[in-house]
C-alpha positions in Angstrom: 21.5 20.7 -0.2 21.6 19.6 3.2 21.0 16.3 4.8 20.2 14.9 8.1 18.6 12.7 10.1 16.2 12.8 12.9 15.5 10.9 15.8 13.6 7.4 15.5 9.6 8.5 15.4 8.0 8.1 19.0 5.7 5.3 19.9 3.1 4.8 22.8 4.4 3.8 25.7 4.7 0.0 26.2 4.2 -0.7 22.7 6.6 -2.7 20.3 7.8 -0.5 18.2 6.9 -1.5 14.1 9.6 -1.2 11.6 9.9 2.2 9.8 9.5 3.2 6.6 11.4 2.1 3.9 14.7 3.7 3.2 13.9 5.1 -0.3 15.4 2.4 -3.3 18.8 3.9 -4.6 18.0 1.6 -7.9 16.6 4.7 -9.9 19.1 7.9 -8.8 16.3 10.1 -10.1 14.2 9.5 -7.1 16.9 9.0 -4.2 15.1 10.8 -1.9 11.9 8.8 -2.3 8.4 9.3 -3.4 7.7 12.6 -1.3 8.3 15.0 1.6 6.8 17.1 4.6 7.7 20.6 4.5 7.7 22.5 7.6 9.5 25.3 8.6 10.9 26.7 12.2 10.2 30.1 13.6 13.3 31.9 11.4 11.8 30.9 8.4 14.0 28.2 7.2 12.3 25.5 5.9 13.4 21.4 6.1 11.4 18.5 3.8 11.4 15.5 6.0 11.5 12.5 3.4 10.9 9.0 4.2 13.4 7.1 6.5 13.9 9.8 8.1 15.7 11.8 5.9 15.5 15.4 5.9 16.5 18.0 3.5 17.5 22.0 4.1 15.2 23.8 1.1 16.9 26.6 0.0 13.6 28.0 -1.9 11.5 31.2 -0.8 8.7 31.6 -3.1 6.2 28.8 -4.6 7.4 29.1 -8.1 10.9 28.6 -6.2 10.4 25.5 -4.7 8.7 23.6 -7.8 12.0 24.6 -9.6 14.2 23.1 -6.4 11.7 20.2 -6.3 12.2 19.2 -10.6 15.7 20.3 -10.5 17.6 19.0 -7.2 15.0 17.5 -4.4 15.2 13.9 -6.3 11.7 13.0 -5.4 9.6 10.7 -7.2 8.3 7.3 -8.1 9.6 5.1 -11.0 6.4 3.5 -12.8 4.2 1.2 -11.8 4.1 -0.3 -15.8 6.2 -0.1 -18.7 3.8 1.9 -20.8 3.3 4.3 -18.0 4.8 7.4 -16.5 6.6 7.8 -13.2 4.9 9.4 -10.4 5.1 12.9 -9.5 6.8 14.0 -6.4 4.4 15.2 -3.6 5.4 18.0 -1.6 3.0 18.0 1.5 2.9 21.6 3.3 2.6 21.9 6.5 1.2 25.4 8.3 4.1 27.1 8.8 5.5 26.0 5.5 2.0 27.6 4.2 2.8 31.0 6.0 6.4 30.4 4.7 5.2 30.5 0.8 2.3 33.2 1.6 -0.6 30.3 1.5 -3.4 30.5 4.0 -3.2 28.2 6.6 -7.1 27.8 6.5 -9.4 28.8 3.4 -12.5 30.4 3.9 -15.9 29.4 3.4 -16.1 30.4 -0.3 -13.0 28.4 -1.1 -13.5 26.0 0.7 -16.6 25.2 -1.3 -14.5 25.9 -4.2 -11.9 23.7 -3.3 -9.4 25.7 -4.3 -7.8 29.5 -4.0 -9.1 32.2 -6.6 -7.6 32.7 -9.6 -6.8 36.8 -7.6 -4.7 35.0 -5.2 -1.0 36.3 -5.1 1.0 32.9 -4.7 -1.5 31.8 -7.9 -0.6 35.0 -10.0 2.9 34.2 -8.8 2.5 31.0 -10.6 1.1 32.0 -14.3 4.4 34.6 -14.0 6.7 32.2 -13.2 5.0 30.2 -16.6 3.6 27.3 -13.8 0.0 26.1 -15.1 -2.4 24.5 -12.8 -5.3 21.9 -13.6 -8.9 22.6 -13.7 -8.7 21.7 -9.4 -6.6 24.6 -8.9 -4.4 25.9 -6.1 -6.3 23.5 -3.4 -5.9 20.6 -0.9 -4.5 18.9 -3.6 -2.7 21.0 -6.4 -0.9 19.7 -9.5 1.5 22.1 -10.7 2.8 21.8 -14.2 4.5 22.7 -17.5 3.7 21.0 -21.2 5.5 17.8 -21.2 8.3 18.2 -23.3 8.8 14.9 -25.2 8.6 12.3 -23.0 10.2 14.3 -20.0 7.0 15.7 -17.4 7.5 18.8 -15.2 4.8 18.1 -12.5 4.9 18.6 -9.2 2.0 17.5 -6.8 1.3 19.1 -3.5 -0.9 18.3 -0.3 -2.4 20.7 2.2 -3.6 18.7 5.2 -4.6 22.3 6.7 -7.2 22.1 4.2 -8.8 18.6 4.0 -7.0 17.1 2.0 -6.2 14.0 4.9 -10.0 13.4 5.4 -10.1 12.2 8.6 -12.6 9.1 7.9 -9.6 7.8 5.9 -6.7 8.9 7.0 -7.8 9.6 11.2 -5.6 12.3 13.2 -2.8 12.4 10.2 -3.2 15.7 9.8 -2.0 16.5 13.0 1.1 14.6 13.2 5.0 15.5 13.2 6.2 16.3 9.9 8.6 13.4 10.7 6.1 10.7 11.6 3.3 11.8 8.4 6.6 11.3 6.1 6.5 8.0 7.0 2.7 7.7 7.3 2.2 9.1 3.7 6.0 7.4 2.4 4.5 3.7 3.6 1.5 4.6 1.7 3.2 5.4 -1.2 5.8 2.5 -1.3 2.7 0.3 -1.3 0.0 1.4 -3.0 1.0 4.7 -5.0 2.1 7.6 -4.3 -1.3 9.5 -2.9 -2.3 11.7 -6.1 -5.8 13.1 -4.2 -8.2 11.7 -2.0 -7.9 7.5 -1.3 -10.5 7.3 -4.1 -9.0 9.6 -6.6 -5.8 7.4 -5.3 -7.5 4.2 -6.0 -8.4 5.3 -9.7 -5.5 6.3 -10.6 -4.3 2.8 -9.7 -6.0 1.7 -12.1 -4.5 3.7 -15.1 -1.2 3.3 -13.9 -1.0 -0.4 -13.9 -2.9 -0.8 -17.3 -2.1 2.7 -18.9 -4.6 3.5 -22.6 -1.5 3.6 -25.0 1.5 2.0 -25.5 4.3 3.0 -27.7 4.5 0.9 -31.1 6.7 -1.2 -33.1 9.4 1.3 -34.8 7.9 1.8 -38.4 9.8 1.8 -41.8 11.2 5.0 -40.8 12.2 3.6 -37.3 9.8 5.7 -35.5 7.1 4.9 -32.6 3.8 5.9 -32.4 1.3 5.7 -29.8 -1.5 2.4 -30.1 -3.6 1.4 -28.0 -2.7 -0.8 -25.0 -4.5 -4.4 -24.7 -6.1 -5.1 -21.7 -6.7 -1.3 -20.4 -9.6 0.9 -20.8 -8.7 2.7 -23.8 -8.1 6.5 -23.9 -12.0 7.7 -25.2 -15.1 7.1 -22.5 -17.6 5.0 -24.0 -21.0 5.1 -23.2 -23.2 2.8 -20.2 -26.1 0.2 -21.5 -28.9 2.8 -20.4 -30.1 0.3 -17.7 -26.6 0.8 -16.3 -26.4 4.9 -16.8 -27.8 6.3 -13.0 -30.1 8.7 -13.2 -30.1 12.1 -15.1 -27.4 10.4 -17.7 -27.5 11.8 -21.3 -28.6 8.4 -22.7 -31.3 9.0 -20.8 -32.6 12.1 -21.7 -35.7 11.3 -23.9 -37.3 9.8 -20.7 -40.0 11.8 -18.6 -38.3 14.5 -15.8 -39.6 12.7 -13.2 -39.8 8.8 -14.3 -38.4 6.4 -11.7 -37.0 3.5 -13.4 -38.1 -0.2 -11.7 -35.8 -3.0 -11.7 -36.9 -3.9 -15.3 -35.4 -0.8 -16.8 -32.3 0.2 -14.1 -29.1 -2.3 -13.1 -29.2 -1.8 -9.3 -26.5 -3.9 -8.4 -25.5 -2.6 -4.8 -24.4 -3.7 -1.6 -27.0 -5.6 1.4 -28.8 -3.5 3.6 -31.0 -6.6 5.1 -32.1 -7.3 8.5 -35.3 -9.3 9.8 -36.6 -9.7 13.2 -35.0 -12.4 15.4 -37.1 -15.8 16.0 -37.9 -17.4 19.5 -35.2 -19.4 19.6 -32.6 -17.3 18.8 -33.9 -14.7 21.6 -33.4 -17.6 23.8 -29.9 -17.4 22.9 -27.5 -14.0 25.2 -24.8 -12.6 22.3 -25.9 -11.2 18.7 -21.7 -11.4 17.2 -21.0 -9.5 14.4 -17.9 -10.9 11.9 -17.0 -8.8 8.8 -15.4 -9.9 5.7 -11.8 -8.5 5.6 -11.0 -6.1 1.9 -14.1 -7.4 0.5 -14.4 -5.6 -2.6 -11.6 -6.0 -3.5 -12.3 -10.2 -3.1 -14.6 -9.4 -5.1 -12.6 -8.1 -7.9 -10.3 -10.4 -7.8 -10.2 -13.0 -10.9 -13.2 -11.2 -12.1 -13.9 -11.0 -15.8 -15.0 -7.4 -16.8 -15.9 -5.5 -20.3 -13.4 -3.7 -21.8 -15.5 -1.9 -24.8 -19.0 -0.2 -25.3 -22.0 -2.7 -24.9 -23.7 -4.6 -27.0 -27.6 -5.0 -27.3 -28.4 -8.7 -27.7 -32.0 -10.0 -27.7 -33.4 -13.3 -26.2 -29.3 -14.5 -25.3 -28.6 -17.5 -24.1 -26.8 -16.7 -20.6 -23.0 -17.1 -21.0 -21.6 -17.0 -17.7 -17.8 -16.3 -19.1 -19.5 -12.8 -20.9 -19.1 -9.8 -18.6 -22.7 -7.3 -18.9 -25.7 -7.1 -17.8 -29.3 -9.4 -18.2 -32.8 -8.3 -17.9 -33.9 -12.1 -16.2 -36.3 -13.1 -14.4 -35.0 -14.6 -11.0 -38.6 -15.1 -9.2 -39.0 -19.0 -9.8 -35.3 -19.3 -7.8 -36.2 -21.0 -4.3 -34.2 -20.4 -1.4 -36.1 -23.2 0.9 -33.9 -25.7 -1.8 -31.1 -25.0 -3.0 -27.6 -26.7 -4.6 -24.6 -26.5 -2.1 -21.7 -27.8 -4.2 -23.3 -30.5 -6.1 -26.1 -31.4 -3.4 -30.1 -30.3 -2.8 -30.3 -29.3 0.7 -33.3 -27.6 2.2 -33.0 -24.2 4.3 -36.0 -21.8 5.7 -35.6 -19.2 3.3 -37.7 -16.9 5.4 -34.6 -16.7 7.5 -32.7 -15.9 4.1 -31.8 -12.3 2.6 -32.5 -13.2 -1.6 -29.0 -12.5 -3.2 -30.7 -10.8 -6.1 -31.4 -7.6 -4.5 -29.7 -5.4 -1.7 -32.9 -5.3 0.6 -32.5 -8.7 0.5 -36.0 -9.4 -1.2 -37.1 -11.9 -3.5 -37.7 -10.4 -6.9 -41.2 -10.2 -8.6 -40.1 -10.3 -11.9 -37.6 -9.7 -14.5 -34.9 -7.4 -14.2 -31.7 -6.4 -14.9 -28.5 -7.9 -12.8 -24.8 -8.2 -13.5 -23.1 -11.4 -15.0 -22.0 -12.6 -11.1 -25.0 -12.4 -10.1 -27.1 -14.4 -12.8 -24.5 -17.1 -12.4 -25.3 -17.7 -8.9 -28.8 -18.4 -9.7 -27.7 -21.0 -11.9 -25.3 -22.2 -9.4 -28.0 -22.3 -6.7 -29.6 -24.9 -9.2 -31.9 -22.7 -11.4 -32.2 -22.4 -15.0 -32.0 -18.9 -16.3 -33.5 -17.4 -19.7 -32.5 -13.4 -20.1 -35.5 -11.4 -22.4 -32.0 -9.5 -23.7 -28.6 -8.2 -22.8 -25.7 -6.0 -22.8 -22.7 -8.0 -23.1 -19.3 -6.7 -23.8 -17.4 -9.5 -25.6 -14.0 -7.4 -25.4 -13.3 -8.4 -21.8 -10.3 -9.3 -19.4 -9.2 -9.4 -15.6 -8.8 -5.7 -15.7 -8.8 -5.4 -12.2 -6.6 -7.7 -10.8 -2.9 -6.6 -10.4 -5.1 -4.0 -8.8 -6.6 -6.3 -5.8 -3.2 -7.5 -5.8 -1.3 -4.4 -4.8 -3.5 -3.2 -3.1 -4.2 -6.9 -1.4 -0.4 -6.7 -0.9 -0.4 -3.4 0.7 -2.8 -4.7 3.3 -0.9 -7.9 4.7 2.7 -6.3 5.1 1.4 -3.7 6.9 -1.0 -5.3 9.1 2.0 -8.3 9.3 3.9 -5.3 10.8 0.9 -4.7 13.5 1.5 -8.3 14.2 -1.6 -10.2 12.2 -0.1 -12.8 10.0 -1.6 -15.0 7.6 -2.5 -18.7 8.5 -2.3 -18.1 12.9 -4.6 -20.1 14.5 -8.2 -18.8 15.3 -7.7 -18.2 18.6 -4.4 -16.1 18.4 -5.8 -14.2 15.1 -8.4 -12.4 17.6 -6.4 -11.7 20.2 -3.9 -10.2 17.6 -7.0 -8.2 16.7 -7.9 -6.7 19.3 -4.5 -5.6 19.9 -3.3 -4.7 16.4 -3.7 -0.8 16.5 -2.1 -0.1 19.8 1.0 -1.9 18.6 1.4 1.1 16.6 -1.5 3.4 15.5 0.7 5.4 12.6 0.5 2.1 10.9 -3.0 1.8 12.1 -3.7 5.2 9.5 -2.1 3.4 6.4 -4.5 0.3 6.8 -7.5 2.6 6.8 -6.4 4.2 3.8 -5.6 0.9 2.0 -9.2 0.0 2.6 -11.0 3.4 1.8 -8.7 3.2 -1.4 -10.8 0.1 -2.1 -13.8 1.7 -1.4 -13.2 4.8 -3.2 -11.8 3.4 -5.9 -14.8 1.5 -6.9 -16.9 4.1 -6.4 -15.1 6.3 -8.5 -15.9 4.4 -11.4 -20.2 5.8 -11.0 -19.1 9.2 -9.8 -22.1 11.0 -9.6 -22.1 15.2 -10.5 -20.2 17.4 -8.2 -22.3 20.3 -8.3 -21.0 22.0 -11.4 -24.1 24.0 -12.5 -25.4 20.6 -13.8 -29.0 19.5 -14.5 -30.8 16.4 -15.5 -29.6 15.2 -18.9 -26.6 17.2 -19.5 -22.8 15.3 -19.0 -20.8 16.2 -16.1 -17.0 15.9 -15.7 -16.4 12.6 -14.8 -18.2 11.1 -18.2 -15.0 12.1 -19.8 -12.9 9.5 -18.4 -12.3 6.4 -19.5 -12.3 4.9 -16.0 -16.1 6.2 -15.4 -17.7 2.8 -16.0 -20.4 2.0 -13.9 -20.9 -1.5 -15.2 -17.4 -2.5 -13.4 -18.1 -1.3 -10.7 -21.5 -3.3 -10.4 -20.0 -6.2 -11.3 -17.9 -5.9 -8.8 -20.6 -5.6 -5.7 -22.3 -8.4 -7.8 -19.6 -10.4 -7.0 -19.0 -9.5 -3.4 -22.2 -10.0 -2.5 -23.0 -13.3 -4.3 -19.6 -14.3 -2.2 -21.5 -13.6 0.9 -24.7 -15.0 0.1 -22.8 -17.9 -0.6 -20.5 -17.9 2.7 -24.0 -17.4 4.7 -25.8 -20.4 2.6 -23.3 -23.0 3.4 -23.3 -22.1 7.0 -27.2 -22.6 7.4 -27.1 -25.5 5.4 -24.2 -26.8 7.5 -25.3 -25.7 11.1 -28.7 -24.5 11.0 -28.0 -20.6 11.9 -29.2 -17.7 9.9 -27.8 -14.6 10.0 -30.3 -11.7 11.5 -28.8 -8.5 9.6 -26.5 -8.0 6.8 -24.7 -4.5 6.3 -22.2 -4.4 3.4 -19.6 -6.9 4.3 -21.1 -7.4 8.0 -23.3 -10.4 8.8 -24.9 -10.7 12.5 -25.7 -14.0 14.4 -27.6 -14.7 17.6 -25.0 -17.4 19.5 -24.7 -18.7 22.8 -21.3 -16.7 23.6 -19.7 -13.8 22.8 -16.8 -14.6 20.2 -17.0 -16.0 16.9 -15.4 -19.4 17.7 -19.0 -19.8 19.6 -20.3 -19.0 16.1 -18.2 -21.2 13.5 -17.9 -24.4 13.1 -14.4 -25.5 13.4 -13.5 -29.2 13.1 -9.9 -29.8 14.5 -9.0 -26.7 13.9 -10.4 -26.5 10.8 -13.2 -24.7 9.1 -16.0 -25.2 7.0 -15.2 -25.5 3.6 -16.6 -22.5 1.5 -18.2 -21.0 4.7 -16.7 -18.1 7.1 -13.0 -18.7 8.1 -10.9 -16.3 10.8 -7.9 -14.5 9.3 -6.4 -11.5 7.5 -6.4 -12.5 4.5 -9.3 -10.5 2.1 -11.9 -12.5 1.5 -11.4 -14.0 5.3 -13.6 -12.4 8.1 -12.4 -10.9 11.5 -14.6 -10.2 15.1 -16.9 -6.9 14.2 -18.4 -6.9 17.5 -20.5 -8.4 20.5 -23.6 -6.7 22.2 -26.2 -9.1 23.7 -29.7 -10.2 22.3 -31.1 -7.7 25.4 -29.9 -4.8 23.5 -30.9 -5.9 19.9 -34.2 -6.1 21.0 -34.0 -3.1 23.5 -32.7 -1.0 20.6 -35.6 -2.3 18.1 -38.5 -1.7 20.5 -37.3 1.9 21.4 -37.1 3.2 17.7 -40.6 0.8 17.0 -38.4 -0.9 14.2 -38.4 -4.5 14.0 -36.5 -4.3 11.3 -33.9 -2.2 12.6 -30.3 -3.5 10.8 -28.6 -3.7 13.9 -25.3 -4.8 11.7 -25.1 -1.0 11.8 -24.2 -0.8 15.1 -23.0 -3.9 16.1 -19.3 -2.6 16.3 -19.7 -0.1 19.8 -23.4 -0.8 20.7 -23.7 2.9 20.0 -27.7 4.3 18.5 -27.7 7.7 18.1 -31.3 7.9 16.0 -33.4 5.6 13.5 -32.0 3.7 11.0 -33.0 5.5 7.6 -31.9 2.3 5.8 -29.5 4.9 3.4 
């Protein structure tokens, strides 16, 4: 095995070069060459493995089974476990187009292979692996593949493959990463691996796997009388076995709803519907006299919503006529229609607001509830915070609970802040300097901007996986689908995070309205649009002596703080709504660049 070092990573002309990806830590000699390698072949068929830190290895393997053997025996690739009871990350090989050709793999999937997500069992590469006694997971040999032999004791024999040419690196999350030179791709993926974890699939899959890596389901017990250790439940984890959701938490078609009529539509009194905001209203006459619409966006909003959140760890318990307990995670059937936003508590004081200009905090569409509905604990707790009593009719609660997502949030937060700092955006920057830095941070190093995008996608995708729906699989309503076999299929946890995120945003909107008299024109997920006299968020957000409104919107890079999403003119907003004959068109969807391609279907 021979190592060499390539030239430094190029950057765009005139840009400051950000720090390179960290060199692999030498504390664990098993993984001396880092978590992954990008394999590329030259015209003569010679294969090189580009590792993090600029290291390049010569690869002697000439077949796919030999490549797997070389990776496990000689390459010294992998990543130490993130938690004591957990498992080390398997080495990841990223195969470029030339490497695919070298190892007898197609450089593009056929339509049938793309739909199946894998090569057929009859492909010669799959047969090669089988003859060498290597196995593939149910995903088969596809964009993300896991090649393994059954573990011998604590020793795992497993290598992961990533094939960008087969769309392993989704452009929505990884940008143009698939087109990067091997050394640059190794830098991007290596930095993500060192700060988040080694990618194990899409960013959504990786986000979910990160939760498990930080809270493994089992741990080794204390020695028994004979000195042997056994596998036992790891406290604070979701365990090894899936649990059924409460009926109100189950998505349509779930087996717990099999007794419902086939075309039955559940209303809020039967279904928990905690989703992100999609709300807008017509502008007032006063707002139309202003010149600008300014959009502000909450950084890592759903990650911030997960921070410090107590969630259920086990199965739900059904109770009738319970007393509401804000410390108890669960789903509550309660009537919140009496909460009047024209008079609410902000802190310890009652304030008067124009309720007609505010979205309700209790529904994604911002409509005031008309009767009892199912809500996650943070939503009901917010009704109490606003000064109104609640009396639930029934609930599904989870007494076994914990802050399961704290470590997950902290790792993703640290990864995001470290990468943004590499791009010149730091916490506690003065507001004006922060806005300037954000305008140019992607130009500073486009490769690091890809890492930021992937980190943010890991947050949203990982939370979305908690309620993964059927993906074909011949599924029919009332039957289980593959995702239900995972302990991490937990729609209640997803609902609690979204509930808290929406409530956090509404709290800031209310404080802003109480302090300034300004109300949002549109809200979409974590983006809020206001009419303002000037084009900058500084023309919108109240600062006194350089300090923002306590508890309100604050400019900054930290999760939960806000950045500038975009500015358009009030005339643009009115023209777009008139063009599509849609006075409630959600302008937050288009505020970033102002382009509107079709009517808003509010999906």
